[in-house]
DSSP file (Angstrom, degrees, kcal/mol; ACC not computed):
  #  RESIDUE AA STRUCTURE BP1 BP2  ACC     N-H-->O    O-->H-N    N-H-->O    O-->H-N    TCO  KAPPA ALPHA  PHI   PSI    X-CA   Y-CA   Z-CA
    1    1 A M              0   0    0      0, 0.0     3,-0.1     0, 0.0    60,-0.1   0.000 360.0 360.0 360.0 165.3 -162.4   14.2  -60.7
    2    2 A A        -     0   0    0     58,-0.2     2,-0.3     1,-0.1    67,-0.0  -0.181 360.0 -84.7 -69.9 160.7 -160.7   11.4  -62.6
    3    3 A D        -     0   0    0      1,-0.1    -1,-0.1     2,-0.0     8,-0.0  -0.520  34.3-156.9 -64.8 126.1 -160.4    7.8  -61.5
    4    4 A K        +     0   0    0     -2,-0.3    -1,-0.1    -3,-0.1     4,-0.1   0.072  32.3 158.6 -95.8  23.9 -157.2    7.6  -59.3
    5    5 A S        -     0   0    0      1,-0.2     6,-0.1     2,-0.1     5,-0.1  -0.166  44.3-138.3 -50.4 135.6 -156.8    3.9  -59.9
    6    6 A S  S    S+     0   0    0      1,-0.2     2,-1.2     2,-0.1    -1,-0.2   0.731  94.0  73.5 -71.0 -20.1 -153.2    2.9  -59.2
    7    7 A D    >   -     0   0    0      1,-0.2     3,-1.9     2,-0.0     4,-0.3  -0.742  64.5-177.7 -95.9  90.2 -153.3    0.7  -62.3
    8    8 A L  G >  S+     0   0    0     -2,-1.2     3,-1.9     1,-0.3     7,-0.2   0.810  74.2  68.1 -57.1 -34.0 -153.2    3.3  -65.0
    9    9 A T  G 3  S+     0   0    0      1,-0.3    -1,-0.3    -3,-0.1    -2,-0.0   0.605  97.1  54.3 -68.2 -10.1 -153.5    0.8  -67.8
   10   10 A K  G <  S+     0   0    0     -3,-1.9     2,-0.4    -5,-0.1    -1,-0.3   0.457  81.5 107.8 -99.6  -2.8 -157.1    0.0  -66.8
   11   11 A N    <>  -     0   0    0     -3,-1.9     4,-2.7    -4,-0.3     5,-0.2  -0.632  66.3-143.0 -78.2 128.5 -158.2    3.7  -66.9
   12   12 A K  H  > S+     0   0    0     -2,-0.4     4,-2.0     1,-0.2     5,-0.2   0.884  98.7  48.4 -62.0 -42.0 -160.4    4.2  -70.0
   13   13 A L  H  > S+     0   0    0      2,-0.2     4,-2.6     1,-0.2    -1,-0.2   0.926 113.2  48.1 -64.7 -43.1 -159.1    7.7  -70.8
   14   14 A W  H  > S+     0   0    0      1,-0.2     4,-2.9     2,-0.2     5,-0.2   0.928 111.3  49.1 -64.1 -45.0 -155.5    6.5  -70.5
   15   15 A T  H  X S+     0   0    0     -4,-2.7     4,-2.2     1,-0.2    -1,-0.2   0.873 112.1  49.9 -64.9 -34.7 -156.1    3.4  -72.7
   16   16 A S  H  X S+     0   0    0     -4,-2.0     4,-2.2    -5,-0.2    -1,-0.2   0.933 112.9  45.8 -66.8 -45.8 -157.8    5.6  -75.3
   17   17 A A  H  X S+     0   0    0     -4,-2.6     4,-2.4     1,-0.2    37,-0.2   0.900 113.3  50.3 -63.1 -40.9 -155.0    8.1  -75.3
   18   18 A F  H  X S+     0   0    0     -4,-2.9     4,-2.5     2,-0.2    -1,-0.2   0.915 110.0  49.8 -63.9 -43.3 -152.4    5.3  -75.5
   19   19 A S  H  X S+     0   0    0     -4,-2.2     4,-2.5    -5,-0.2    -1,-0.2   0.901 110.8  49.3 -63.3 -41.9 -154.2    3.7  -78.4
   20   20 A I  H  X S+     0   0    0     -4,-2.2     4,-2.5     2,-0.2    -1,-0.2   0.922 110.5  50.9 -64.0 -43.4 -154.4    7.0  -80.3
   21   21 A A  H  X S+     0   0    0     -4,-2.4     4,-2.2     1,-0.2    -2,-0.2   0.921 111.1  48.3 -60.4 -43.9 -150.6    7.6  -79.7
   22   22 A E  H  X S+     0   0    0     -4,-2.5     4,-2.7     1,-0.2    -1,-0.2   0.925 111.7  49.5 -61.4 -44.5 -149.8    4.1  -81.0
   23   23 A D  H  X S+     0   0    0     -4,-2.5     4,-2.9     2,-0.2    -2,-0.2   0.883 108.8  52.3 -64.1 -38.5 -152.0    4.6  -84.1
   24   24 A V  H  X S+     0   0    0     -4,-2.5     4,-2.4     2,-0.2    -1,-0.2   0.940 111.6  46.9 -62.7 -46.0 -150.4    8.0  -84.9
   25   25 A Y  H  X S+     0   0    0     -4,-2.2     4,-2.8     2,-0.2    -2,-0.2   0.935 114.4  46.9 -60.1 -46.9 -146.9    6.3  -84.7
   26   26 A N  H  X S+     0   0    0     -4,-2.7     4,-2.5     1,-0.2    -2,-0.2   0.911 111.5  51.1 -62.1 -42.6 -148.0    3.4  -86.9
   27   27 A K  H  X S+     0   0    0     -4,-2.9     4,-2.0     2,-0.2     5,-0.3   0.924 112.7  45.9 -61.4 -44.9 -149.7    5.8  -89.4
   28   28 A I  H  X>S+     0   0    0     -4,-2.4     4,-2.5     1,-0.2     5,-0.6   0.936 112.7  49.9 -64.5 -46.6 -146.5    7.9  -89.6
   29   29 A D  H  <5S+     0   0    0     -4,-2.8     4,-0.5     1,-0.2    -2,-0.2   0.892 116.7  42.1 -58.9 -40.0 -144.3    4.8  -90.0
   30   30 A N  H  <5S+     0   0    0     -4,-2.5    -1,-0.2    -5,-0.2    -2,-0.2   0.788 125.5  29.7 -78.9 -28.6 -146.5    3.4  -92.7
   31   31 A E  H  <5S+     0   0    0     -4,-2.0    -3,-0.2    -5,-0.2    -2,-0.2   0.716 111.5  55.0-111.0 -23.4 -147.1    6.5  -94.7
   32   32 A F  T ><5 +     0   0    0     -4,-2.5     3,-2.0    -5,-0.3    -3,-0.1   0.884  66.5 156.3 -83.4 -37.5 -144.2    8.9  -94.4
   33   33 A G  T 3 <S-     0   0    0     -5,-0.6    -1,-0.2    -4,-0.5    -2,-0.1  -0.259  74.1 -14.7  53.1-124.9 -141.4    6.6  -95.5
   34   34 A D  T 3  S+     0   0    0      2,-0.0    -1,-0.2     6,-0.0     2,-0.1   0.077  93.6 136.3-101.7  23.0 -138.5    8.6  -96.8
   35   35 A L    <   -     0   0    0     -3,-2.0     2,-0.1     1,-0.1    -3,-0.0  -0.383  39.4-147.6 -73.3 152.2 -140.2   12.0  -97.3
   36   36 A Q    >   -     0   0    0      3,-0.1     3,-1.9    -2,-0.1     4,-0.5  -0.442  42.2  -7.6-115.0-179.0 -138.3   15.1  -96.1
   37   37 A D  T 3> S+     0   0    0      1,-0.3     4,-2.8     2,-0.2     5,-0.2   0.008 124.6  29.5  39.4-101.4 -138.5   18.6  -94.6
   38   38 A E  H 3> S+     0   0    0      1,-0.3     4,-2.1     2,-0.2    -1,-0.3   0.896 126.9  46.3 -55.4 -43.2 -142.2   19.7  -94.3
   39   39 A K  H <> S+     0   0    0     -3,-1.9     4,-2.6     1,-0.2    -1,-0.3   0.875 110.9  52.8 -68.5 -37.4 -143.3   16.1  -94.0
   40   40 A F  H  > S+     0   0    0     -4,-0.5     4,-3.0     2,-0.2    -2,-0.2   0.916 108.4  50.5 -63.4 -42.7 -140.7   15.4  -91.4
   41   41 A N  H  X S+     0   0    0     -4,-2.8     4,-2.5     2,-0.2    -2,-0.2   0.904 112.2  46.3 -63.6 -41.1 -141.8   18.4  -89.3
   42   42 A T  H  X S+     0   0    0     -4,-2.1     4,-2.8    -5,-0.2     5,-0.2   0.921 112.5  51.7 -65.1 -42.7 -145.4   17.3  -89.4
   43   43 A N  H  X S+     0   0    0     -4,-2.6     4,-2.4     2,-0.2    -2,-0.2   0.944 111.8  46.2 -55.2 -51.4 -144.3   13.8  -88.5
   44   44 A R  H  X S+     0   0    0     -4,-3.0     4,-2.6     1,-0.2    -2,-0.2   0.902 113.8  47.8 -61.8 -43.5 -142.3   15.1  -85.6
   45   45 A R  H  X S+     0   0    0     -4,-2.5     4,-2.8     2,-0.2    -1,-0.2   0.885 110.4  51.8 -68.6 -37.4 -145.1   17.3  -84.4
   46   46 A L  H  X S+     0   0    0     -4,-2.8     4,-2.5     2,-0.2    -2,-0.2   0.935 112.5  45.9 -62.0 -45.4 -147.7   14.5  -84.7
   47   47 A R  H  X S+     0   0    0     -4,-2.4     4,-2.7    -5,-0.2    -2,-0.2   0.922 113.4  49.2 -63.5 -43.6 -145.5   12.2  -82.6
   48   48 A T  H  X S+     0   0    0     -4,-2.6     4,-2.8     2,-0.2    -2,-0.2   0.930 112.2  47.8 -62.6 -45.0 -144.8   14.9  -80.0
   49   49 A A  H  X S+     0   0    0     -4,-2.8     4,-2.5     2,-0.2    -1,-0.2   0.903 111.6  50.6 -62.8 -40.8 -148.6   15.7  -79.7
   50   50 A A  H  X S+     0   0    0     -4,-2.5     4,-1.9    -5,-0.2    -2,-0.2   0.922 112.9  46.4 -63.0 -43.2 -149.4   12.0  -79.4
   51   51 A N  H  X S+     0   0    0     -4,-2.7     4,-2.8     1,-0.2    -2,-0.2   0.919 112.4  50.5 -62.6 -43.3 -146.8   11.7  -76.7
   52   52 A D  H  X S+     0   0    0     -4,-2.8     4,-3.2     2,-0.2     5,-0.3   0.864 106.5  54.0 -67.1 -36.2 -148.0   14.8  -74.9
   53   53 A V  H  X S+     0   0    0     -4,-2.5     4,-2.3     2,-0.2     5,-0.3   0.960 113.5  43.1 -58.9 -49.3 -151.6   13.6  -74.9
   54   54 A L  H  X S+     0   0    0     -4,-1.9     4,-2.1   -37,-0.2    -2,-0.2   0.919 116.0  49.2 -62.1 -44.3 -150.6   10.4  -73.3
   55   55 A F  H  X S+     0   0    0     -4,-2.8     4,-2.4     1,-0.2    -2,-0.2   0.951 114.2  42.7 -60.8 -53.0 -148.3   12.3  -70.9
   56   56 A Y  H  X S+     0   0    0     -4,-3.2     4,-2.6     1,-0.2    -1,-0.2   0.845 113.2  51.3 -70.7 -33.4 -150.8   14.9  -69.8
   57   57 A I  H  X S+     0   0    0     -4,-2.3     4,-2.7    -5,-0.3    -1,-0.2   0.918 111.3  49.2 -66.9 -41.1 -153.7   12.5  -69.4
   58   58 A S  H  X S+     0   0    0     -4,-2.1     4,-1.8    -5,-0.3    -2,-0.2   0.918 112.3  48.5 -61.2 -42.9 -151.5   10.3  -67.2
   59   59 A Q  H  X S+     0   0    0     -4,-2.4     4,-0.8     2,-0.2    -2,-0.2   0.928 113.1  47.1 -61.3 -46.1 -150.5   13.3  -65.2
   60   60 A A  H >< S+     0   0    0     -4,-2.6     3,-0.6     1,-0.2   -58,-0.2   0.904 110.4  51.9 -65.4 -42.1 -154.1   14.4  -64.8
   61   61 A I  H 3< S+     0   0    0     -4,-2.7    -1,-0.2     1,-0.2    -2,-0.2   0.886 114.9  42.3 -61.7 -38.2 -155.3   10.9  -63.8
   62   62 A S  H 3< S+     0   0    0     -4,-1.8    -1,-0.2    -5,-0.2    -2,-0.2   0.542  90.3 112.3 -88.6  -5.9 -152.7   10.6  -61.1
   63   63 A S    <<  -     0   0    0     -4,-0.8   -61,-0.1    -3,-0.6    -3,-0.0  -0.430  44.3-170.9 -73.3 137.8 -153.1   14.1  -59.7
   64   64 A S  S    S+     0   0    0     -2,-0.2    -1,-0.1     1,-0.1     3,-0.1   0.416  70.8  75.9-101.8  -0.9 -154.5   14.6  -56.3
   65   65 A M  S  > S-     0   0    0      1,-0.1     4,-2.3     2,-0.0     3,-0.3  -0.948  70.3-149.0-114.7 123.4 -154.7   18.4  -56.7
   66   66 A P  H  > S+     0   0    0      0, 0.0     4,-2.5     0, 0.0     5,-0.2   0.814  96.2  60.0 -60.5 -30.1 -157.5   19.8  -58.8
   67   67 A E  H  > S+     0   0    0      2,-0.2     4,-1.7     1,-0.2     5,-0.1   0.940 111.1  38.5 -64.2 -45.8 -155.4   22.8  -59.9
   68   68 A T  H  > S+     0   0    0     -3,-0.3     4,-2.6     2,-0.2    -1,-0.2   0.869 114.9  53.9 -74.4 -35.2 -152.7   20.6  -61.5
   69   69 A A  H  X S+     0   0    0     -4,-2.3     4,-3.0     2,-0.2     5,-0.2   0.922 107.6  51.1 -62.8 -42.7 -155.3   18.2  -62.9
   70   70 A E  H  X S+     0   0    0     -4,-2.5     4,-2.1    -5,-0.2    -1,-0.2   0.918 111.0  48.5 -60.3 -44.0 -157.1   21.1  -64.6
   71   71 A F  H  X S+     0   0    0     -4,-1.7     4,-2.0     2,-0.2    -2,-0.2   0.934 113.5  46.6 -59.9 -48.2 -153.8   22.3  -66.1
   72   72 A D  H  X S+     0   0    0     -4,-2.6     4,-2.3     1,-0.2    -2,-0.2   0.896 110.3  51.9 -66.1 -41.2 -153.0   18.7  -67.4
   73   73 A W  H  X S+     0   0    0     -4,-3.0     4,-2.3     1,-0.2    -1,-0.2   0.917 110.1  50.4 -60.6 -41.8 -156.5   18.1  -68.8
   74   74 A N  H  X S+     0   0    0     -4,-2.1     4,-2.2    -5,-0.2    -2,-0.2   0.888 110.3  48.5 -65.0 -38.6 -156.2   21.4  -70.7
   75   75 A F  H  X S+     0   0    0     -4,-2.0     4,-2.0     2,-0.2    -1,-0.2   0.869 109.2  53.3 -69.6 -35.0 -152.8   20.5  -72.1
   76   76 A A  H  X S+     0   0    0     -4,-2.3     4,-2.1     2,-0.2    -2,-0.2   0.926 109.5  49.5 -61.4 -43.5 -154.1   17.1  -73.2
   77   77 A K  H  X S+     0   0    0     -4,-2.3     4,-2.3     1,-0.2    -2,-0.2   0.916 108.1  52.9 -62.8 -43.6 -157.0   18.8  -75.0
   78   78 A K  H  X S+     0   0    0     -4,-2.2     4,-1.8     1,-0.2    -1,-0.2   0.909 111.1  46.8 -57.7 -42.4 -154.6   21.2  -76.8
   79   79 A N  H  X S+     0   0    0     -4,-2.0     4,-2.4     2,-0.2    -1,-0.2   0.831 107.7  55.4 -73.5 -31.3 -152.5   18.3  -78.0
   80   80 A L  H  X S+     0   0    0     -4,-2.1     4,-2.4     2,-0.2    -1,-0.2   0.923 109.2  48.4 -62.6 -42.8 -155.6   16.4  -79.2
   81   81 A F  H  X S+     0   0    0     -4,-2.3     4,-2.8     1,-0.2    -2,-0.2   0.871 109.3  53.7 -63.9 -36.1 -156.6   19.4  -81.2
   82   82 A S  H  X S+     0   0    0     -4,-1.8     4,-3.0     2,-0.2     5,-0.3   0.924 108.6  48.1 -64.1 -44.2 -153.0   19.5  -82.6
   83   83 A I  H  X S+     0   0    0     -4,-2.4     4,-2.3     2,-0.2    -2,-0.2   0.943 114.2  46.7 -60.8 -47.0 -153.1   15.9  -83.7
   84   84 A K  H  X S+     0   0    0     -4,-2.4     4,-2.4     2,-0.2    -2,-0.2   0.929 114.6  46.9 -61.5 -45.3 -156.5   16.4  -85.4
   85   85 A T  H  X S+     0   0    0     -4,-2.8     4,-2.7     1,-0.2    -2,-0.2   0.929 113.9  46.4 -63.4 -46.4 -155.3   19.6  -87.1
   86   86 A L  H  X S+     0   0    0     -4,-3.0     4,-2.9     2,-0.2    -1,-0.2   0.830 110.6  54.2 -68.1 -30.6 -152.0   18.1  -88.3
   87   87 A H  H  X S+     0   0    0     -4,-2.3     4,-2.4    -5,-0.3    -1,-0.2   0.953 111.2  44.6 -64.8 -48.9 -153.9   15.0  -89.5
   88   88 A I  H  X S+     0   0    0     -4,-2.4     4,-2.6     1,-0.2    -2,-0.2   0.922 114.8  49.6 -60.1 -44.1 -156.2   17.2  -91.6
   89   89 A F  H  X S+     0   0    0     -4,-2.7     4,-2.3     1,-0.2    -2,-0.2   0.932 110.3  50.0 -60.3 -46.9 -153.2   19.3  -92.8
   90   90 A G  H  X>S+     0   0    0     -4,-2.9     5,-2.0     1,-0.2     6,-1.1   0.870 111.1  49.3 -61.1 -38.0 -151.3   16.1  -93.7
   91   91 A V  H ><5S+     0   0    0     -4,-2.4     3,-0.9     4,-0.2    -1,-0.2   0.940 111.8  47.9 -65.8 -47.4 -154.3   14.8  -95.7
   92   92 A K  H 3<5S+     0   0    0     -4,-2.6    -2,-0.2     1,-0.3    -1,-0.2   0.838 111.2  51.2 -63.7 -32.3 -154.8   18.1  -97.5
   93   93 A R  H 3<5S-     0   0    0     -4,-2.3    -1,-0.3    -5,-0.2    -2,-0.2   0.610 114.9-119.7 -80.6 -12.0 -151.0   18.2  -98.3
   94   94 A G  T <<5S+     0   0    0     -3,-0.9    -3,-0.2    -4,-0.7    -2,-0.1   0.627  87.0 102.6  87.4  13.6 -151.2   14.6  -99.7
   95   95 A F  S   <S+     0   0    0     -5,-2.0     2,-0.3     1,-0.1    -4,-0.2   0.312  77.0  48.6-113.9  12.0 -148.8   12.9  -97.4
   96   96 A L  S    S-     0   0    0     -6,-1.1     2,-0.4    -5,-0.1    -2,-0.2  -0.989  78.3-126.6-138.0 147.5 -151.3   11.2  -95.1
   97   97 A K        -     0   0    0     -2,-0.3    -6,-0.1   -70,-0.1    -7,-0.1  -0.746  40.5 -99.4 -87.9 140.7 -154.4    9.1  -95.9
   98   98 A A        -     0   0    0     -2,-0.4     3,-0.1    -7,-0.1    -1,-0.1  -0.334  35.4-168.1 -59.5 137.6 -157.6   10.3  -94.2
   99   99 A D     >  +     0   0    0      1,-0.1     4,-2.0     2,-0.0     3,-0.5  -0.738  11.5 175.9-131.0  83.2 -158.4    8.2  -91.2
  100  100 A P  H  > S+     0   0    0      0, 0.0     4,-2.6     0, 0.0     5,-0.2   0.824  81.3  58.3 -59.6 -31.6 -162.0    9.0  -90.1
  101  101 A Y  H  > S+     0   0    0      2,-0.2     4,-2.2     1,-0.2     5,-0.2   0.910 106.0  48.5 -65.4 -41.2 -161.8    6.4  -87.3
  102  102 A L  H  > S+     0   0    0     -3,-0.5     4,-2.5     2,-0.2    -1,-0.2   0.931 112.3  48.8 -62.5 -45.5 -158.8    8.1  -85.8
  103  103 A I  H  X S+     0   0    0     -4,-2.0     4,-2.6     1,-0.2    -2,-0.2   0.902 110.1  51.7 -62.1 -41.2 -160.6   11.5  -85.9
  104  104 A K  H  X S+     0   0    0     -4,-2.6     4,-2.4     1,-0.2    -1,-0.2   0.919 111.1  47.4 -61.3 -43.7 -163.7   10.0  -84.4
  105  105 A R  H  X S+     0   0    0     -4,-2.2     4,-2.6     2,-0.2    -2,-0.2   0.880 110.5  51.9 -67.4 -37.4 -161.6    8.5  -81.5
  106  106 A I  H  X S+     0   0    0     -4,-2.5     4,-2.7     2,-0.2    -2,-0.2   0.928 110.6  48.9 -62.5 -44.0 -159.9   11.9  -81.0
  107  107 A D  H  X S+     0   0    0     -4,-2.6     4,-2.2     2,-0.2    -2,-0.2   0.905 111.7  49.0 -62.0 -42.1 -163.3   13.6  -80.8
  108  108 A Q  H  X S+     0   0    0     -4,-2.4     4,-1.9     2,-0.2    -2,-0.2   0.924 113.2  46.3 -63.5 -44.4 -164.5   11.0  -78.3
  109  109 A L  H  X S+     0   0    0     -4,-2.6     4,-2.8     1,-0.2    -2,-0.2   0.896 109.8  54.6 -66.1 -38.7 -161.4   11.4  -76.1
  110  110 A T  H  X S+     0   0    0     -4,-2.7     4,-2.7     1,-0.2    -1,-0.2   0.906 106.7  51.5 -60.6 -41.4 -161.7   15.2  -76.4
  111  111 A N  H  X S+     0   0    0     -4,-2.2     4,-1.8     2,-0.2    -1,-0.2   0.907 111.3  47.3 -61.4 -41.8 -165.3   15.0  -75.1
  112  112 A S  H  X S+     0   0    0     -4,-1.9     4,-1.8     2,-0.2    -2,-0.2   0.905 111.7  50.0 -65.6 -41.4 -164.1   12.9  -72.1
  113  113 A V  H  X S+     0   0    0     -4,-2.8     4,-2.4     1,-0.2    -2,-0.2   0.910 106.8  55.8 -63.4 -41.8 -161.3   15.3  -71.4
  114  114 A D  H  X S+     0   0    0     -4,-2.7     4,-2.5     1,-0.2    -1,-0.2   0.906 106.1  51.2 -56.2 -42.8 -163.8   18.2  -71.5
  115  115 A K  H  X S+     0   0    0     -4,-1.8     4,-2.2     1,-0.2    -1,-0.2   0.888 110.7  48.4 -62.9 -38.6 -165.8   16.5  -68.8
  116  116 A N  H  X S+     0   0    0     -4,-1.8     4,-2.7     2,-0.2    -1,-0.2   0.841 108.6  53.6 -71.4 -32.6 -162.7   16.1  -66.7
  117  117 A I  H  X S+     0   0    0     -4,-2.4     4,-2.8     2,-0.2     5,-0.2   0.946 110.6  47.2 -63.3 -47.2 -161.8   19.8  -67.2
  118  118 A E  H  X S+     0   0    0     -4,-2.5     4,-2.5     1,-0.2    -2,-0.2   0.918 114.0  47.5 -59.8 -44.2 -165.3   20.8  -66.0
  119  119 A S  H  X S+     0   0    0     -4,-2.2     4,-2.4     2,-0.2    -1,-0.2   0.923 113.8  46.5 -64.0 -45.5 -165.0   18.5  -63.0
  120  120 A S  H  X S+     0   0    0     -4,-2.7     4,-2.6     2,-0.2    -2,-0.2   0.897 112.7  50.4 -64.4 -40.6 -161.5   19.7  -62.1
  121  121 A T  H  X S+     0   0    0     -4,-2.8     4,-2.7     2,-0.2     5,-0.2   0.930 111.8  47.3 -63.5 -45.9 -162.5   23.3  -62.5
  122  122 A A  H  X S+     0   0    0     -4,-2.5     4,-2.2    -5,-0.2    -2,-0.2   0.909 113.3  48.4 -63.0 -41.9 -165.6   22.9  -60.3
  123  123 A E  H  X S+     0   0    0     -4,-2.4     4,-2.3     2,-0.2    -1,-0.2   0.907 112.2  48.8 -65.6 -41.4 -163.5   21.0  -57.7
  124  124 A R  H  X S+     0   0    0     -4,-2.6     4,-2.8     2,-0.2    -2,-0.2   0.931 111.9  48.7 -63.0 -45.9 -160.8   23.7  -57.7
  125  125 A Q  H  X S+     0   0    0     -4,-2.7     4,-2.3     1,-0.2    -2,-0.2   0.888 111.3  50.1 -62.7 -39.3 -163.4   26.5  -57.4
  126  126 A K  H  X S+     0   0    0     -4,-2.2     4,-2.1    -5,-0.2    -1,-0.2   0.920 112.4  47.2 -63.7 -44.2 -165.1   24.7  -54.5
  127  127 A R  H  X S+     0   0    0     -4,-2.3     4,-2.6     2,-0.2    -2,-0.2   0.906 111.6  50.7 -64.9 -41.9 -161.7   24.3  -52.8
  128  128 A E  H  X S+     0   0    0     -4,-2.8     4,-2.0     1,-0.2    -2,-0.2   0.903 109.7  50.3 -63.6 -41.1 -160.8   27.9  -53.3
  129  129 A A  H  X S+     0   0    0     -4,-2.3     4,-1.3     2,-0.2    -1,-0.2   0.907 112.1  47.6 -63.6 -40.7 -164.1   29.1  -51.9
  130  130 A K  H  < S+     0   0    0     -4,-2.1     3,-0.2     1,-0.2    -2,-0.2   0.910 113.0  48.0 -66.4 -42.0 -163.6   27.0  -48.8
  131  131 A D  H  < S+     0   0    0     -4,-2.6     4,-0.4     1,-0.2    -1,-0.2   0.811 112.2  50.5 -67.1 -29.9 -160.0   28.2  -48.4
  132  132 A L  H  X S+     0   0    0     -4,-2.0     4,-2.4    -5,-0.2     3,-0.4   0.738  89.2  82.1 -80.2 -24.5 -161.2   31.8  -48.8
  133  133 A E  H  X S+     0   0    0     -4,-1.3     4,-2.3     1,-0.2     5,-0.2   0.877  88.7  50.1 -54.9 -46.8 -164.0   31.6  -46.2
  134  134 A P  H  > S+     0   0    0      0, 0.0     4,-2.0     0, 0.0    -1,-0.2   0.893 112.6  48.9 -60.9 -36.2 -161.8   32.2  -43.1
  135  135 A W  H  > S+     0   0    0     -4,-0.4     4,-2.3    -3,-0.4    -2,-0.2   0.882 109.9  51.0 -69.0 -38.0 -160.2   35.2  -44.7
  136  136 A L  H  X S+     0   0    0     -4,-2.4     4,-2.6     2,-0.2    -1,-0.2   0.886 108.8  51.9 -65.7 -37.4 -163.5   36.6  -45.7
  137  137 A E  H  X S+     0   0    0     -4,-2.3     4,-2.4    -5,-0.2    -2,-0.2   0.916 110.1  48.3 -65.1 -42.6 -164.7   36.2  -42.1
  138  138 A K  H  X S+     0   0    0     -4,-2.0     4,-2.6     2,-0.2    -2,-0.2   0.896 111.6  50.7 -62.7 -39.7 -161.7   38.1  -40.8
  139  139 A Y  H  X S+     0   0    0     -4,-2.3     4,-2.8     2,-0.2    -2,-0.2   0.917 109.2  50.5 -64.3 -43.7 -162.3   40.8  -43.4
  140  140 A R  H  X S+     0   0    0     -4,-2.6     4,-2.3     2,-0.2    -2,-0.2   0.921 112.3  47.2 -60.7 -44.1 -166.0   41.1  -42.3
  141  141 A L  H  X S+     0   0    0     -4,-2.4     4,-2.8     2,-0.2     5,-0.2   0.913 111.5  50.7 -64.1 -42.2 -164.9   41.4  -38.7
  142  142 A W  H  X S+     0   0    0     -4,-2.6     4,-2.6     2,-0.2    -2,-0.2   0.926 111.7  47.5 -60.5 -45.8 -162.3   43.9  -39.5
  143  143 A K  H  X S+     0   0    0     -4,-2.8     4,-1.5     2,-0.2    -1,-0.2   0.882 111.9  50.7 -63.6 -37.8 -164.8   46.0  -41.4
  144  144 A L  H  < S+     0   0    0     -4,-2.3     4,-0.5    -5,-0.2    -2,-0.2   0.920 113.7  44.1 -64.8 -44.0 -167.3   45.7  -38.6
  145  145 A M  H >< S+     0   0    0     -4,-2.8     3,-0.9     1,-0.2    -2,-0.2   0.859 110.2  55.8 -69.3 -35.3 -164.6   46.9  -36.1
  146  146 A E  H 3< S+     0   0    0     -4,-2.6    -1,-0.2     1,-0.2    -2,-0.2   0.831 101.9  58.0 -65.3 -32.9 -163.5   49.6  -38.4
  147  147 A G  T 3<        0   0    0     -4,-1.5    -1,-0.2     1,-0.2    -2,-0.2   0.640 360.0 360.0 -74.7 -14.5 -167.0   51.0  -38.5
  148  148 A K    <         0   0    0     -3,-0.9    -1,-0.2    -4,-0.5    -2,-0.2   0.435 360.0 360.0 -96.7 360.0 -167.3   51.5  -34.7
């Protein structure tokens, strides 16, 4: 599971997500200028995805329940893919300059998030199996008694 440090600003995943969100905002501020409609929608979605990456990673890091952490890690990953996709789209449409460093950092953060998804999933499954065991034992006894 993720580091539950009370100082979120020292968490490596959080600082990476925060840095990407800042860079997305700066990139939009510097490159979109006074462009309208389609570009505005991409701008808005990029900002929203950057905010959501930061939001969901913060939620996952602070979660004490593997079920909610798994959900938050998955939403962070979805939004990382959205940023990457919209960046590529913006470059192809000609209203963003390609930023390979940003894409590399998104890929690195996505790999870290994937590891946390796997960890959260394994922890959730382990907890579910442990919670299910008393019920399975009751079921086994019931079946044993039913057979007599």
